[in-house]
C-alpha positions as CSV (number, residue, x, y, z in Angstrom):
1,M,126.3,63.4,-126.7
2,S,127.1,62.9,-123.1
3,I,128.0,59.5,-121.8
4,N,128.4,60.4,-118.1
5,Y,125.5,57.5,-117.3
6,A,126.7,54.5,-120.3
7,Q,130.4,53.0,-120.4
8,D,132.0,51.4,-123.8
9,M,133.1,48.2,-123.1
10,T,134.7,48.0,-126.3
11,E,137.8,49.0,-125.7
12,G,140.1,48.9,-122.4
13,N,140.6,46.1,-120.7
14,E,138.7,42.8,-120.3
15,V,139.0,41.8,-116.6
16,K,139.0,45.6,-115.5
17,L,135.4,46.2,-117.2
18,L,134.1,42.7,-116.7
19,I,134.8,43.9,-112.8
20,Q,133.9,47.1,-112.6
21,F,130.8,46.1,-113.8
22,S,129.9,43.0,-111.5
23,L,130.9,44.7,-108.7
24,P,127.8,47.0,-108.4
25,M,125.7,44.0,-110.1
26,L,126.8,41.7,-107.4
27,I,125.5,44.5,-104.6
28,G,122.3,45.2,-106.2
29,N,121.8,41.0,-106.6
30,V,122.5,41.2,-103.2
31,F,119.3,43.8,-102.6
32,Q,117.7,42.4,-104.4
33,Q,117.9,38.8,-102.9
34,F,116.7,40.6,-99.6
35,Y,113.2,41.4,-100.4
36,N,113.3,37.3,-100.7
37,I,115.7,36.6,-98.0
38,I,113.6,39.5,-95.5
39,N,110.6,38.2,-96.2
40,S,111.2,34.1,-95.8
41,I,113.2,35.7,-92.2
42,V,110.1,37.3,-91.0
43,V,107.9,35.0,-92.3
44,G,109.6,31.9,-91.3
45,K,110.6,33.0,-87.7
46,Y,107.3,35.1,-86.8
47,L,104.8,33.3,-88.9
48,G,106.4,30.0,-88.5
49,A,107.3,27.1,-91.1
50,N,103.9,26.7,-92.3
51,A,103.9,30.3,-93.4
52,L,107.8,29.9,-95.4
53,A,106.2,27.2,-96.4
54,A,103.2,28.9,-98.2
55,V,105.8,31.5,-99.3
56,G,108.1,28.8,-100.9
57,A,105.4,27.3,-102.5
58,T,104.8,30.1,-105.0
59,S,108.0,31.2,-105.9
60,S,108.5,28.4,-109.2
61,I,104.6,30.0,-110.5
62,Q,105.7,33.6,-110.2
63,F,108.8,32.6,-111.6
64,L,106.7,31.4,-114.4
65,A,104.4,34.4,-114.9
66,F,107.5,36.5,-115.0
67,S,109.9,34.8,-117.8
68,L,107.8,36.3,-120.4
69,C,108.5,40.0,-119.3
70,M,111.9,39.4,-118.5
71,G,112.7,37.6,-121.6
72,L,111.2,40.7,-123.8
73,A,113.3,43.2,-121.6
74,I,116.0,40.8,-122.4
75,G,115.9,40.9,-125.9
76,V,115.6,44.5,-125.8
77,S,118.5,45.2,-123.8
78,I,120.7,42.9,-126.0
79,V,119.5,44.8,-128.8
80,V,120.3,48.0,-127.0
81,S,123.7,46.8,-126.3
82,Q,124.6,45.9,-129.7
83,F,123.3,49.2,-131.2
84,F,125.1,50.9,-128.5
85,G,128.3,49.1,-129.3
86,A,127.9,49.9,-133.1
87,K,128.0,53.5,-132.3
88,K,123.9,53.7,-133.8
89,E,122.5,56.3,-130.9
90,E,119.5,56.7,-132.4
91,D,118.4,53.6,-133.0
92,V,119.2,52.8,-129.4
93,K,116.9,55.6,-127.9
94,R,113.9,53.9,-130.9
95,A,114.7,50.4,-129.0
96,I,114.4,51.9,-125.2
97,A,111.3,53.5,-126.2
98,N,109.9,50.5,-128.1
99,A,110.3,48.7,-125.3
100,I,108.0,50.4,-122.8
101,Y,104.9,49.3,-125.2
102,V,106.1,45.7,-124.9
103,I,106.9,45.8,-121.2
104,A,103.8,46.9,-120.3
105,V,101.8,45.0,-122.3
106,S,103.6,41.7,-121.4
107,G,103.1,42.9,-117.0
108,I,99.3,43.3,-117.5
109,I,98.8,40.4,-119.2
110,M,100.9,38.0,-116.9
111,S,99.7,40.0,-113.8
112,I,96.2,39.4,-114.5
113,I,96.2,35.9,-115.3
114,T,98.5,34.8,-112.6
115,S,96.6,36.4,-109.7
116,S,92.9,34.8,-111.1
117,C,94.0,31.5,-111.8
118,A,96.4,31.9,-108.4
119,R,94.3,28.9,-106.8
120,I,93.8,26.5,-109.1
121,I,97.6,26.5,-109.8
122,L,99.0,26.2,-106.0
123,Q,96.0,22.6,-105.7
124,A,97.2,21.1,-109.3
125,L,100.4,21.5,-107.9
126,N,99.4,19.4,-105.2
127,T,100.1,22.1,-102.4
128,P,99.7,20.8,-99.0
129,P,96.2,21.8,-97.5
130,E,97.8,23.4,-94.4
131,I,99.3,25.6,-96.5
132,L,97.2,26.4,-99.5
133,E,95.0,29.6,-98.1
134,D,98.4,31.5,-97.2
135,S,100.3,30.8,-100.5
136,T,97.0,31.5,-102.7
137,R,96.9,34.7,-100.7
138,F,100.6,35.3,-100.9
139,L,100.7,34.7,-105.1
140,R,97.7,36.8,-106.0
141,I,98.8,40.1,-104.4
142,S,102.8,39.2,-105.8
143,S,101.4,39.0,-109.1
144,G,99.2,42.1,-109.3
145,G,102.0,43.7,-109.0
146,M,103.6,42.0,-112.2
147,L,104.2,45.5,-113.4
148,A,106.2,47.2,-111.4
149,M,108.5,44.3,-111.0
150,A,108.6,44.4,-114.4
151,A,109.0,47.4,-115.6
152,Y,111.9,48.1,-113.0
153,N,114.1,44.7,-114.4
154,A,113.1,46.4,-117.8
155,I,114.4,49.8,-117.0
156,A,117.7,48.4,-114.7
157,A,118.8,45.8,-118.3
158,I,118.4,48.8,-120.2
159,L,120.8,50.5,-118.3
160,R,123.0,47.6,-117.8
161,A,122.9,47.5,-121.7
162,L,124.7,50.6,-122.0
163,G,126.9,49.9,-119.0
164,D,125.2,52.1,-116.4
165,S,125.4,48.8,-113.1
166,K,125.2,51.8,-110.7
167,T,121.9,53.8,-111.1
168,P,120.2,50.0,-110.7
169,L,122.2,49.3,-107.4
170,I,121.0,52.8,-105.7
171,F,117.3,52.8,-106.2
172,L,117.4,49.2,-105.2
173,I,119.2,50.0,-102.3
174,I,116.4,52.3,-101.3
175,S,113.6,50.0,-102.2
176,C,115.3,47.2,-100.2
177,A,115.2,49.3,-96.7
178,L,112.0,50.5,-97.5
179,N,111.0,46.6,-98.2
180,V,112.5,45.7,-94.7
181,S,110.9,48.6,-92.8
182,L,107.3,47.4,-94.7
183,D,107.8,44.3,-93.5
184,L,108.4,44.7,-89.7
185,L,105.3,46.8,-90.3
186,F,103.0,45.0,-92.1
187,V,103.5,41.5,-90.6
188,L,104.9,42.2,-86.7
189,K,103.0,45.3,-85.9
190,L,99.6,45.5,-88.2
191,G,99.6,41.3,-88.7
192,F,99.1,41.4,-91.9
193,G,100.6,38.3,-92.0
194,V,101.3,36.7,-95.3
195,E,99.9,39.1,-97.4
196,G,102.0,41.7,-95.6
197,A,105.0,40.5,-96.5
198,A,103.7,40.2,-100.1
199,C,102.5,43.9,-100.0
200,A,106.3,44.8,-98.7
201,T,107.5,43.5,-102.0
202,V,105.2,45.2,-104.7
203,I,105.1,48.5,-102.8
204,S,109.2,48.0,-102.9
205,Q,109.7,47.1,-106.7
206,A,107.1,49.9,-107.5
207,M,109.0,52.8,-105.7
208,A,112.2,51.1,-107.3
209,A,111.1,50.8,-110.9
210,L,109.6,54.9,-110.4
211,G,112.6,56.4,-108.8
212,C,114.6,54.0,-111.7
213,A,112.6,55.6,-114.0
214,V,112.7,59.3,-113.4
215,F,116.0,59.3,-113.3
216,A,116.8,57.6,-116.3
217,F,114.2,59.8,-118.6
218,R,116.2,63.1,-116.0
219,N,119.8,62.2,-116.5
220,N,120.6,59.3,-119.2
221,P,120.6,61.1,-123.0
222,Y,119.6,57.9,-124.2
223,F,116.2,58.2,-122.6
224,R,115.7,61.7,-123.9
225,F,113.5,61.1,-127.0
226,K,111.8,63.0,-129.7
227,K,108.8,61.9,-131.4
228,E,110.0,60.3,-134.1
229,H,111.5,57.9,-131.5
230,M,108.1,57.1,-130.1
231,K,106.5,56.0,-132.9
232,V,106.5,52.0,-133.3
233,N,109.1,50.2,-135.3
234,L,108.4,47.5,-136.3
235,P,112.0,46.1,-137.3
236,I,113.7,46.6,-133.9
237,I,110.7,45.3,-132.5
238,M,111.0,42.3,-134.6
239,K,114.6,42.8,-133.6
240,C,113.9,42.7,-129.5
241,I,111.4,39.7,-129.9
242,K,114.3,37.6,-132.1
243,V,115.7,37.2,-129.0
244,G,113.6,37.9,-126.3
245,I,111.0,35.3,-127.1
246,P,113.1,32.4,-127.3
247,V,115.0,33.7,-123.8
248,A,111.3,34.4,-121.9
249,L,110.8,30.7,-123.2
250,Q,113.8,29.3,-121.8
251,N,112.8,31.0,-118.4
252,S,109.9,29.6,-119.2
253,M,110.7,25.8,-119.5
254,I,113.2,26.8,-116.6
255,A,109.9,27.9,-114.3
256,L,108.1,24.5,-115.6
257,S,110.8,21.9,-114.8
258,L,111.0,23.8,-111.2
259,I,107.0,23.5,-111.1
260,A,107.4,20.0,-111.7
261,L,110.1,19.7,-108.8
262,Q,108.3,21.7,-106.6
263,R,105.6,18.6,-107.0
264,V,107.4,16.3,-106.2
265,V,108.8,18.5,-102.8
266,N,105.6,19.2,-101.9
267,G,105.0,15.2,-101.5
268,F,107.8,15.2,-99.2
269,G,105.2,17.5,-96.2
270,E,105.6,20.9,-95.3
271,I,109.2,20.2,-93.5
272,A,110.5,19.3,-96.8
273,V,109.0,22.0,-98.3
274,A,110.2,24.3,-95.3
275,A,114.0,23.0,-96.0
276,Y,114.0,23.5,-100.0
277,T,112.5,27.1,-99.5
278,A,115.0,27.6,-97.2
279,T,117.9,26.0,-99.2
280,S,116.2,27.7,-102.5
281,R,116.7,31.8,-100.6
282,I,120.2,30.4,-99.3
283,E,121.6,29.1,-103.2
284,Q,120.0,32.0,-104.9
285,L,122.6,34.1,-102.7
286,I,125.5,32.2,-103.0
287,L,125.2,32.1,-106.7
288,L,124.8,35.9,-107.3
289,P,128.2,36.6,-108.2
290,F,127.6,34.3,-111.1
291,S,124.4,35.9,-111.8
292,S,126.5,39.5,-111.7
293,L,129.2,38.4,-113.6
294,S,126.7,36.9,-116.0
295,S,125.2,40.7,-116.7
296,A,128.4,41.9,-117.1
297,M,129.5,39.6,-119.5
298,A,126.0,39.7,-121.8
299,T,126.8,43.6,-121.6
300,F,130.4,43.0,-122.8
301,A,129.2,40.6,-125.2
302,G,126.6,42.5,-126.6
303,Q,128.8,46.1,-127.4
304,N,131.6,44.1,-128.4
305,M,129.8,41.8,-130.9
306,G,127.7,45.2,-132.1
307,A,131.7,46.3,-132.7
308,N,132.7,43.0,-134.4
309,K,135.6,42.6,-131.9
310,L,134.9,39.0,-131.6
311,E,138.1,37.9,-130.2
312,R,138.0,40.6,-127.5
313,V,134.4,38.7,-126.6
314,K,136.6,35.3,-126.2
315,K,138.8,37.1,-123.7
316,G,136.4,38.4,-121.9
317,Y,134.9,34.6,-121.4
318,H,138.2,33.0,-120.8
319,S,138.4,35.8,-117.7
320,S,135.2,34.9,-116.2
321,I,136.1,31.3,-116.5
322,L,139.2,32.3,-113.9
323,I,136.7,34.2,-111.7
324,V,134.1,31.4,-111.5
325,A,136.4,29.0,-110.0
326,V,138.0,30.8,-107.6
327,F,134.7,31.8,-106.2
328,S,132.9,28.6,-107.1
329,I,135.6,26.9,-104.8
330,A,135.3,29.1,-101.6
331,A,131.7,28.5,-101.9
332,L,131.6,24.6,-101.3
333,L,133.7,25.3,-98.5
334,A,131.3,27.6,-96.9
335,A,128.4,25.3,-97.7
336,Q,129.9,22.1,-96.5
337,F,131.3,23.7,-93.0
338,G,128.5,26.3,-92.4
339,G,125.3,25.0,-93.5
340,H,123.7,24.5,-90.1
341,A,124.7,28.1,-88.7
342,V,123.2,29.4,-92.1
343,M,119.6,27.4,-92.1
344,G,119.4,28.8,-88.6
345,I,119.3,32.2,-89.6
346,F,115.5,31.3,-91.6
347,V,114.2,29.0,-88.5
348,K,113.8,27.7,-85.3
349,D,112.5,24.3,-86.3
350,E,115.9,22.1,-85.8
351,A,113.7,19.4,-88.3
352,V,114.2,21.7,-91.3
353,I,117.9,23.0,-90.2
354,V,119.0,19.8,-90.1
355,L,117.2,18.4,-93.6
356,G,118.6,22.0,-95.0
357,A,121.9,21.8,-93.9
358,K,122.8,18.4,-95.5
359,A,120.8,19.3,-98.7
360,I,123.4,22.2,-99.7
361,K,126.0,19.9,-99.3
362,I,124.7,18.1,-101.9
363,T,124.1,21.0,-104.4
364,S,127.4,22.9,-103.6
365,C,129.7,20.0,-105.5
366,M,128.1,21.7,-108.4
367,Y,128.1,25.2,-107.9
368,F,131.4,25.4,-110.4
369,A,129.2,23.9,-113.3
370,V,126.2,26.5,-112.3
371,G,128.8,29.4,-112.3
372,M,129.9,28.4,-116.5
373,I,126.0,27.9,-116.8
374,F,125.5,31.6,-116.0
375,I,128.5,32.7,-118.1
376,T,127.8,31.0,-120.8
377,R,124.5,32.2,-120.8
378,G,125.6,36.0,-120.4
379,L,128.0,35.6,-123.6
380,L,125.6,33.8,-125.9
381,N,122.4,35.6,-124.9
382,G,125.0,38.6,-125.9
383,T,125.6,37.8,-129.0
384,G,122.0,37.3,-129.9
385,D,122.0,33.3,-130.5
386,A,118.8,32.8,-129.8
387,F,118.6,29.6,-130.5
388,Y,120.8,28.6,-127.7
389,S,118.5,29.8,-125.2
390,M,116.1,27.1,-126.9
391,I,118.4,24.4,-126.0
392,N,119.2,25.8,-122.2
393,G,115.6,25.4,-121.2
394,I,115.0,21.9,-122.5
395,V,117.7,21.0,-121.0
396,E,117.1,22.3,-117.6
397,V,113.1,20.5,-118.4
398,V,114.5,17.2,-119.2
399,G,117.1,17.3,-116.4
400,R,114.6,18.6,-113.8
401,V,111.6,16.5,-114.8
402,G,113.4,13.8,-115.8
403,F,115.9,13.4,-112.2
404,A,113.1,14.7,-110.1
405,T,110.4,11.7,-111.3
406,I,113.2,8.7,-111.1
407,L,115.2,9.7,-108.0
408,A,111.9,10.5,-105.9
409,M,110.8,6.2,-106.5
410,I,113.7,5.0,-105.4
411,P,113.5,4.6,-101.7
412,A,117.0,4.8,-100.8
413,I,117.5,8.4,-102.2
414,G,113.8,9.7,-101.1
415,V,113.8,13.5,-100.3
416,W,117.3,14.0,-101.3
417,S,116.3,13.3,-105.1
418,I,115.2,17.3,-104.4
419,W,118.5,18.7,-104.1
420,S,120.1,15.5,-106.1
421,T,118.2,16.6,-109.3
422,T,119.2,20.3,-108.8
423,G,122.8,19.5,-108.5
424,L,122.8,16.9,-111.7
425,T,120.6,19.1,-113.5
426,W,123.2,22.3,-112.9
427,F,125.9,19.7,-114.6
428,I,124.1,18.7,-117.6
429,T,122.9,21.8,-118.6
430,A,127.0,23.2,-117.9
431,V,128.1,20.9,-120.3
432,A,125.3,21.6,-123.3
433,S,126.3,25.3,-122.7
434,V,130.0,24.9,-123.4
435,I,128.9,22.9,-126.2
436,R,126.8,24.9,-128.0
437,Y,129.7,28.0,-126.7
438,K,132.6,25.5,-129.1
439,Q,130.0,24.9,-131.7
440,G,131.0,28.7,-132.3
441,K,128.0,29.5,-134.0
442,W,127.1,32.3,-131.9
443,K,129.7,34.5,-133.9
444,N,127.1,35.2,-137.0
445,K,123.9,36.1,-134.8
446,S,124.7,39.9,-135.2
447,L,121.7,41.5,-134.6
448,V,122.9,44.9,-135.9
449,A,125.1,43.9,-138.6
450,A,124.7,45.9,-141.4
451,K,123.0,44.0,-144.0
452,N,120.2,43.4,-140.5
453,I,119.7,47.3,-140.2
454,P,116.2,48.4,-141.3
């Protein structure tokens, strides 16, 4: 079988493979963040700080709704990577084929629930009255396109599990260019407001999903199914669920903790909401190298777990720590000395800029910690350590809810409790992640070991 669109990561230099895989992922993640960043710039600059706050107030809710879809996609990709590492090509095809059913059902269900309950959820979160209507409209449209977003991310996750991080990048770049064009058309030319920004993102991601799917089915041999591959395979689906549901619950718990924090943010008024929205976008961009390395580590660990090369998994992890250390120092310096200029990209309001610039000085002190979360999460998820996902989610919930509740009650801290909570949560989650890795239980979590194969 030709493997032009797959990369075997069970052989070769670990550092070279991780970097080669991470670079397209990094570029792709940068373009993916452009969906949010460009929306924020267009909305913040041309519709005002309140409109930016309206968009930002929906982010944690969207993340919660998307968690189930993405968790299941990750579960599928981990199973695929381990089957691929074990050289079980027919099982790779069966896993990909069954993923279609899982992702379609979950995407449709979450789209319906979130769209129909948008206003009720936003009111429950104490969303400021000034931005409630815009937030509701933005959330309904964005949630209506949940299936398109789920489809693209699922296909991209599967391709990356096979070692192909370039194909998703190509279609993401095309999609991003479309997003920019539609943003300018819908918001600036046609005056559609926040609804226009939401429509631009949904249409762009739908095109990315369609393009990526067509290309994969035509060019990647692992997507060329026979009738037997398309049959519902419960053992393989259960393997996907075994990893995917805990990851989905982890993401859901993280989303719930972010929603709890968003409620605290909303209580400080629209300036704080706008500053939090802008700093969140900036942090998403800064953390992209960590996210890219995490995806590389997940694929690397999954394939080598399937090939039963545990020492090679460790070597890859240790190399990743050094990369995290170098980048976190560079990002720390950039945040400490360039925060005001970066905030100015998003908004014109000086009060928002000043607040946000000081805020990222707080969270940047924990960049190394969040980098450790990402790479450890990638390794443990890739090896199939599903229980870790639950630990990770619980720690983040306890951290964000606990710190936010306590710090917000201290007058001397006040609005700074928002970003102090983020930094402290990153720290305790990093500690929990490293402890789980050191325990070594991941070594016995193979999903495709001989005794586990149906």
